C-alpha positions in Angstrom: -98.1 -21.5 7.3 -99.8 -24.1 5.1 -103.0 -25.9 6.1 -103.6 -29.2 4.3 -107.2 -30.4 4.5 -107.5 -34.2 4.3 -110.8 -35.9 3.7 -109.3 -39.2 5.0 -106.0 -39.3 6.8 -103.9 -42.4 6.8 -101.0 -41.4 9.0 -98.5 -44.3 8.3 -98.4 -45.5 11.9 -101.1 -48.2 11.5 -103.7 -46.1 13.4 -107.3 -46.1 12.2 -108.2 -43.7 9.3 -109.1 -40.3 10.5 -111.7 -38.2 8.8 -111.8 -34.5 8.0 -108.4 -33.5 9.5 -106.2 -30.4 9.0 -102.4 -30.7 8.9 -100.5 -27.5 9.9 -97.2 -27.3 8.0 -94.4 -24.7 8.4 -90.9 -24.8 7.0 -91.5 -28.1 5.4 -92.5 -29.9 8.7 -95.8 -30.9 10.2 -96.4 -28.7 13.2 -99.8 -30.0 14.3 -102.9 -31.9 13.3 -106.5 -31.1 14.2 -110.1 -31.1 13.1 -110.8 -29.4 9.7 -112.5 -26.1 10.4 -111.5 -22.5 10.7 -108.0 -21.8 9.3 -105.8 -18.8 9.8 -106.6 -16.0 7.4 -103.0 -15.8 6.2 -102.6 -19.5 5.7 -102.0 -21.2 2.3 -104.8 -23.8 2.1 -104.3 -27.0 0.1 -107.8 -28.5 -0.1 -107.6 -32.3 -0.3 -110.9 -32.8 1.5 -112.2 -35.1 -1.2 -109.2 -37.4 -1.2 -107.3 -39.8 1.0 -104.0 -38.4 2.3 -101.1 -40.6 3.4 -97.3 -40.3 3.8 -95.1 -40.0 0.8 -94.1 -43.5 -0.3 -90.7 -45.0 0.3 -89.2 -47.5 -2.2 -86.4 -49.3 -0.3 -84.7 -50.8 -3.3 -84.2 -49.2 -6.7 -81.5 -48.8 -9.3 -82.1 -45.4 -10.9 -79.5 -45.7 -13.6 -80.7 -49.2 -14.8 -82.9 -49.2 -18.0 -85.7 -51.6 -17.0 -85.7 -52.9 -20.6 -85.5 -56.6 -21.4 -81.7 -56.4 -20.8 -80.5 -53.8 -18.4 -77.0 -55.4 -18.2 -76.5 -54.8 -21.9 -77.5 -51.2 -21.5 -75.4 -50.4 -18.5 -72.3 -51.9 -20.2 -73.0 -49.9 -23.4 -73.7 -46.5 -21.9 -71.3 -43.9 -20.5 -71.9 -42.1 -17.2 -73.6 -39.1 -19.0 -76.1 -41.4 -20.5 -76.7 -43.2 -17.2 -77.3 -39.8 -15.6 -79.9 -38.9 -18.2 -81.6 -42.3 -17.5 -81.6 -41.5 -13.8 -83.3 -38.1 -14.4 -86.2 -39.8 -16.2 -86.4 -42.6 -13.6 -86.5 -40.2 -10.7 -89.3 -38.2 -12.3 -91.3 -41.3 -13.0 -90.9 -42.4 -9.3 -92.1 -39.0 -8.0 -95.1 -39.1 -10.2 -96.1 -42.4 -8.6 -96.1 -40.8 -5.1 -92.6 -42.0 -4.2 -91.0 -39.2 -2.2 -88.0 -41.2 -1.0 -85.9 -44.0 -2.5 -82.9 -46.0 -1.4 -80.7 -46.6 -4.5 -78.8 -49.8 -4.0 -76.4 -49.9 -7.0 -75.2 -47.6 -9.7 -71.8 -47.0 -11.4 -69.3 -44.6 -10.1 -70.7 -41.4 -8.6 -73.6 -41.1 -11.1 -76.3 -41.6 -8.5 -74.6 -39.2 -6.1 -74.8 -36.5 -8.8 -78.4 -37.2 -9.5 -79.2 -37.0 -5.7 -77.4 -33.7 -5.4 -79.2 -32.2 -8.4 -82.6 -33.1 -6.9 -81.5 -31.6 -3.5 -80.5 -28.4 -5.3 -83.9 -28.4 -7.0 -82.4 -28.4 -10.5 -84.6 -31.4 -11.4 -87.7 -33.1 -10.0 -87.3 -36.3 -8.1 -87.6 -38.1 -4.8 -85.2 -37.8 -1.9 -82.4 -40.3 -2.6 -80.3 -42.4 -0.1 -77.6 -43.8 -2.3 -75.2 -46.7 -1.8 -73.1 -45.9 -4.9 -71.4 -49.0 -6.2 -72.2 -52.2 -4.3 -69.3 -54.2 -2.7 -68.8 -57.5 -4.4 -66.1 -60.1 -4.9 -63.9 -60.2 -8.0 -66.1 -61.4 -10.8 -69.1 -61.4 -8.4 -72.6 -60.2 -8.7 -72.7 -56.7 -10.3 -68.9 -56.6 -10.6 -69.5 -54.4 -13.7 -70.4 -51.5 -11.4 -66.8 -51.4 -10.3 -66.3 -52.1 -6.6 -64.6 -55.5 -6.1 -63.1 -56.5 -2.8 -61.9 -60.0 -1.6 -61.1 -59.9 2.1 -61.8 -58.1 5.3 -59.3 -55.3 4.8 -60.4 -54.8 1.2 -64.2 -54.6 2.0 -63.5 -52.2 4.8 -61.5 -50.0 2.4 -64.2 -50.2 -0.2 -66.9 -49.1 2.3 -64.8 -46.2 3.4 -64.2 -45.1 -0.3 -67.9 -45.1 -1.0 -68.7 -43.2 2.1 -66.0 -40.7 1.2 -67.5 -40.3 -2.3 -70.9 -39.5 -0.8 -72.7 -42.7 0.0 -75.6 -42.3 2.4 -76.1 -46.1 2.8 -74.0 -49.1 1.8 -74.6 -52.4 0.0 -72.8 -55.7 0.0 -73.4 -58.6 -2.4 -73.7 -61.6 0.0 -74.6 -64.0 -2.8 -74.6 -64.2 -6.6 -77.4 -62.8 -8.7 -79.3 -63.5 -11.8 -78.2 -60.3 -13.6 -74.6 -61.4 -13.5 -73.6 -64.4 -15.6 -71.4 -67.0 -13.9 -72.6 -66.3 -10.3 -74.8 -68.6 -8.2 -77.6 -67.1 -6.2 -77.4 -69.9 -3.6 -73.7 -69.6 -2.8 -72.3 -67.1 -0.3 -69.8 -64.5 -1.6 -68.6 -63.3 1.8 -68.0 -64.7 5.2 -69.6 -63.4 8.4 -66.3 -61.7 9.3 -66.1 -59.9 5.9 -69.6 -58.7 6.1 -69.2 -57.6 9.7 -66.3 -55.4 8.7 -68.7 -53.5 6.4 -71.3 -53.4 9.2 -68.7 -51.8 11.4 -68.0 -49.1 8.8 -71.7 -48.4 8.3 -72.3 -48.0 12.0 -69.3 -45.8 12.3 -70.8 -43.5 9.6 -74.4 -43.8 11.0 -75.7 -45.2 7.7 -77.6 -48.5 7.0 -76.2 -51.5 5.3 -78.2 -53.7 2.8 -77.1 -57.2 1.9 -78.2 -58.7 -1.5 -78.9 -62.3 -0.4 -81.1 -64.5 -2.5 -79.7 -67.7 -1.1 -79.9 -69.1 2.4 -76.1 -69.2 2.9 -75.8 -65.5 2.3 -78.9 -64.7 4.4 -77.4 -66.7 7.2 -74.0 -64.9 7.0 -75.5 -61.4 6.6 -77.9 -61.9 9.5 -75.1 -63.1 11.8 -73.0 -60.1 10.8 -75.8 -57.7 11.7 -76.8 -56.0 8.5 -79.9 -53.8 8.5 -81.8 -55.3 5.6 -81.7 -58.5 3.5 -82.6 -57.8 -0.1 -84.7 -60.5 -2.0 -84.4 -63.0 0.9 -85.6 -66.0 -1.2 -84.0 -68.8 0.9 -82.6 -70.7 -2.2 -79.9 -73.3 -2.0 -77.1 -73.8 -4.6 -79.4 -75.9 -6.6 -83.1 -75.1 -7.4 -84.5 -75.8 -4.0 -85.8 -73.7 -1.1 -83.9 -74.1 2.1 -85.7 -72.1 4.7 -83.9 -71.8 8.0 -86.3 -70.8 10.8 -83.6 -70.2 13.3 -82.1 -67.5 11.1 -85.6 -66.0 10.6 -86.0 -65.9 14.4 -82.6 -64.1 14.7 -83.7 -61.6 12.1 -86.9 -60.9 14.1 -85.0 -60.6 17.4 -82.4 -58.1 16.1 -84.8 -56.2 13.8 -83.2 -57.2 10.5 -85.7 -56.4 7.8 -86.5 -58.3 4.6 -87.1 -56.5 1.3 -88.6 -59.3 -0.8 -88.9 -57.4 -4.2 -91.8 -59.5 -5.4 -92.9 -57.4 -8.4 -90.1 -57.9 -10.9 -91.0 -61.6 -11.5 -94.7 -60.8 -12.0 -93.9 -58.0 -14.4 -91.4 -60.1 -16.4 -94.0 -62.8 -16.8 -96.6 -60.3 -18.0 -94.3 -58.6 -20.4 -92.9 -61.7 -22.0 -95.8 -64.1 -21.9 -93.8 -66.4 -19.7 -90.8 -66.5 -22.0 -88.1 -65.8 -19.4 -84.6 -67.0 -18.7 -84.0 -70.5 -17.3 -82.9 -69.0 -13.9 -86.0 -67.0 -13.7 -88.2 -70.0 -14.7 -86.6 -71.9 -11.8 -87.4 -69.0 -9.4 -91.0 -68.9 -10.7 -91.4 -72.6 -10.1 -90.4 -72.1 -6.5 -92.4 -68.9 -5.9 -95.2 -70.6 -3.9 -92.5 -72.0 -1.5 -90.7 -68.6 -1.3 -94.0 -66.9 -0.4 -94.7 -69.5 2.3 -91.3 -68.6 3.8 -92.3 -64.9 3.7 -95.5 -65.6 5.4 -93.7 -67.5 8.1 -91.2 -64.7 8.5 -94.0 -62.2 9.0 -95.6 -64.5 11.6 -92.3 -64.7 13.4 -92.1 -60.9 13.5 -89.5 -60.2 10.8 -90.0 -56.7 9.5 -90.9 -56.8 5.9 -90.7 -53.5 3.9 -91.4 -52.5 0.4 -88.8 -52.4 -2.4 -89.2 -53.0 -6.1 -85.7 -53.5 -7.5 -86.9 -50.9 -10.1 -84.5 -50.7 -13.0 -84.1 -54.4 -13.5 -85.8 -56.1 -16.4 -89.4 -55.1 -17.0 -89.5 -53.2 -13.7 -90.0 -49.4 -14.2 -90.0 -46.8 -11.4 -93.7 -46.7 -11.0 -93.8 -50.4 -9.8 -94.2 -49.8 -6.1 -98.1 -50.0 -6.1 -97.6 -53.5 -7.7 -95.3 -54.5 -4.9 -97.8 -53.4 -2.3 -100.5 -55.3 -4.1 -98.3 -58.4 -4.0 -97.8 -58.0 -0.3 -101.6 -58.1 0.1 -102.5 -60.8 -2.4 -99.5 -63.1 -2.0 -98.1 -62.6 1.5 -101.4 -61.9 3.3 -100.8 -58.3 4.5 -103.8 -56.2 5.1 -103.9 -53.0 2.9 -103.0 -51.0 6.0 -100.0 -53.2 6.7 -98.9 -52.9 3.0 -99.1 -49.1 3.3 -96.9 -49.2 6.5 -94.4 -51.3 4.6 -93.8 -48.3 2.3 -94.2 -45.6 4.9 -93.7 -45.9 8.7 -92.0 -49.3 8.7 -89.8 -48.4 5.7 -88.7 -45.2 7.4 -87.9 -47.1 10.6 -85.9 -49.7 8.7 -83.8 -47.0 6.9 -83.0 -45.2 10.2 -85.4 -42.4 9.4 -87.9 -42.9 12.1 -88.8 -39.5 13.5 -88.0 -37.8 10.2 -90.1 -39.5 7.4 -92.8 -42.1 7.0 -95.7 -40.7 9.1 -98.0 -37.8 9.1 -97.5 -36.8 12.7 -96.1 -33.6 14.3 -92.4 -33.2 13.9 -92.0 -35.2 10.7 -91.2 -33.8 7.2 -94.3 -32.9 5.3 -94.1 -35.6 2.6 -97.5 -36.7 1.6 -99.7 -38.0 -1.3 -103.3 -37.6 -2.0 -105.2 -40.3 -3.9 -108.8 -41.1 -4.9 -110.6 -43.8 -3.0 -109.3 -45.4 0.2 -106.1 -47.5 -0.1 -106.6 -48.7 3.5 -109.5 -50.8 2.2 -108.5 -51.3 -1.5 -104.7 -51.2 -1.9 -104.9 -50.6 -5.6 -106.4 -47.2 -4.9 -102.9 -46.1 -4.2 -102.3 -46.0 -7.9 -104.7 -43.0 -8.4 -102.3 -40.3 -7.3 -103.7 -36.7 -7.6 -101.1 -34.7 -5.7 -97.7 -35.2 -4.1 -96.2 -32.9 -1.5 -92.5 -33.2 -0.7 -91.1 -31.2 2.2 -94.1 -29.0 2.2 -93.9 -28.2 -1.6 -96.4 -29.4 -4.2 -94.3 -31.4 -6.7 -97.1 -33.3 -8.4 -100.5 -31.8 -9.2 -103.4 -33.3 -11.1 -101.1 -36.3 -11.7 -98.5 -34.0 -13.5 -94.9 -33.8 -12.2 -94.0 -30.1 -11.7 -90.5 -28.8 -12.6 -88.8 -27.1 -9.7 
């Protein structure tokens, strides 16, 4: 048995911080929690009594094989699958060192991300637990068509979903609108009808996996919500032209059915910082509308729409250690408390991904994924950057801020 001593315990449920607690871990799961004190003589003690301990973080939106350079599209088109896999190895390691013990990968090429996931599960390499969509489903010539899974009607999208599931997908993704990374697509125009998206919803439910919909524009958000997807990625409420078209009735429907938004706020901030504001025209338009988009997010939160943390890591200027910046944006720009931001990357994220009862909280019965940081991120969210130790499934995988090889 392991006994993990926590100076301050933030359990991921939203409960108040507990002080001087002991977590009892066996076979990678939390068996009990009690006051720090006498421990069994044969127990392995991990003393984190001078640190804040919280659940391992969950990044709900990453692209592990994307380069996060100034032009990831150029790189993914130029590199073969072996090169992409090597990128993924480095990306996974960087994420783990940040305290991220679980990621949902929402777009790679072929089966590269599946092989990366399997290598981590076999403990050949270090990295977070991966739930992988494989190639996202898109229309011919649509957003991310270069990842290789184009489908243009109900029968075709259903077949595409089944093929990805057969290949090893543990979640699915559909491109409900265009995207900025793909020339010739419009972020405000719907790529799929409600019926077409619903066909993929049916396949996801049949396989007991979640479905994410990329939807920057209002038309795609509306169709994806009506179809019953689990999460709306980006959720910026843009029209076909550079205007915000918030539809409160759709936001209310999202709240009622538990459809979560993953706003991916950090890439724009990091692109601005990296380039000194010299960004593409499309991104400049988005930046000009950011205040309105943030008002929409605040209204969604007030209506009860679940908002969970995802970074879109891998896109331009967004490396795989960006989740703390996303949580800081939820606090400074959306109005979350630090504790609410922590929940967005722990308990709420696990619930959204269908992992409630398995991950996301430090309570008996959950997998022993946890991080230890200096300070108190429940008061100062930026303290979440000071990771000292990461435990994944009861095993120390980061110690003294160094990622350990399996």
